[in-house]
N, C-alpha and C positions, 0 to 999 in steps of 0.2 A: 378653770374650775373654781366655782365660788365656794368659799368655806365660811361657815359661821362658827363663832367661838362664844361660848357662854361664860361670862365672868361673874363669879359669885363674890359678893362683898364679904370679906373675912369677919369684920365686926358684927355684921348682921347675922352671919352664920353662927357665931359664938353665942349671940344673944338669942338664937333660936328663931329669928325672923325670916332668914333664908331669902333675901331679895336677890334677883338676878337681872342682868342686862345682856342683850344680844348685840354683838358688834360684827359688821360685815368686814372681815379682814381684807378681802380682795379689793373692795372699794377704798379701804383706808390706806392701802399701800400706794406709794407714789409710783406712777408709771416711769420706766427708765427713759433717758434721753437718747440712748443709742442701743442698737442691736445689730447682730450680724446673722446672715443666712448664707449657707454654703450649699451649692448644688453638686451632687456627685453622681458618678456612674454606678450602676449595679446590674447584676445579671438578670434578676427577676423584675420586670417592669421598666428597665432601662435607666431610670433616674429617680432621685428623691432629693429632699432638702432638709436641712437641720437649722434650728433656731438656737443661736448662742451655744453651740457645741452639744446640744441635746440629741435625742433620738432622731434618726433620719425617717421622714414620713413623706407621704404624698400630699397630705393636707396639713397645713400649719395654722395656728392662731397666735397672734402676737399683740402685745400692748406696747404703746409708745407714747411719750409725752408730746403735747402739741409743740411743734417746732423741732421735734426730734428727728433722727435719721436712722435708716436701716441700710447697711452696706451688704449688697448681694455679691457673692463671688462664685463664678462658674468653674468648678473643678470636674465637670463632666467631660465625656469623650465627644461631645457635640456642642455647638454654640446654642445659646438660649437668648431669647428676647423677652424682657419683662413686659407684660401687657396689663394695664390697669383696666379692670372690668367695671368698677363702681367706686363711688366716693368722690369727695372734693378733689380738685386738681392737685397733683403732687408736683414737686420740682425734682427733675433728674439732674444730678451732678455727674456728668459724663453721659454717654448715650445709653438708652434702654437696651441696646443690643450688645450682648457679651459675645464677641465674635471669635474668641479663642480661649483655650484652657487658661485658667487663672485670671481671666478678665473680670472686672468688677464694675459695679455702678452703685452710687449712693443715692438714696431717695429721701427727700425731705418732706415732712408732713406739716404744712403750715396751719391747717385748720383741724379742729376737733371733728370727729365723725368715724364712720366705719368704711373702710377701704377694702376692696377685693382685687386680687391679682392672680394671674396665671402666667405661664411661660409658653412661648412657642419655640419648640426645639427645631434646630436645623439638621443638616446631614452630618453623619458621623465623620470625624476626622480620619478615622481608620476603621476598617471593618471589625465589628465586635458582635458576637452572638449574644442574644438575650432571650429570655423565656417570657412568653405571654405578650399581651398588648403593652405598648408604651404607656407609662403613667402620665396623667395630665396633672401637673403640679398646681396646687391651689393654696392661696394664702388669704387670710382675713386679718386685717390690722385694725384694732380699735385705738383711736387717738383721743386722749383726754387732756 
């Protein structure tokens, strides 16, 4: 989410001139070099994922610095394969297929750009009842 902050010069305000400047705080903050995403099982929709311990969602948006990494960990009841849908080529450290619970893969982002990912879920390790259609996990990563 972009946030704009208006900064009012204290001296000008006292003098009655009231000058103001607008700063784009989102663009001014440095993108992190590392992030983590955890995939989990849930009853409604089968699975979701979380960025850096945040809320579990079906669709995530992340920012990362050029050359940075995201570590994906599969804590779901089924294997997941990370699929790159768009963006410059990434480097996988480990395989893109997370074949068992707690399996992980680290992805390195060598170039600036917008990357899009999804996962392809495999068969459940054990039978689990879920409600509704299985979620299709989606991720957009902006690298700067």
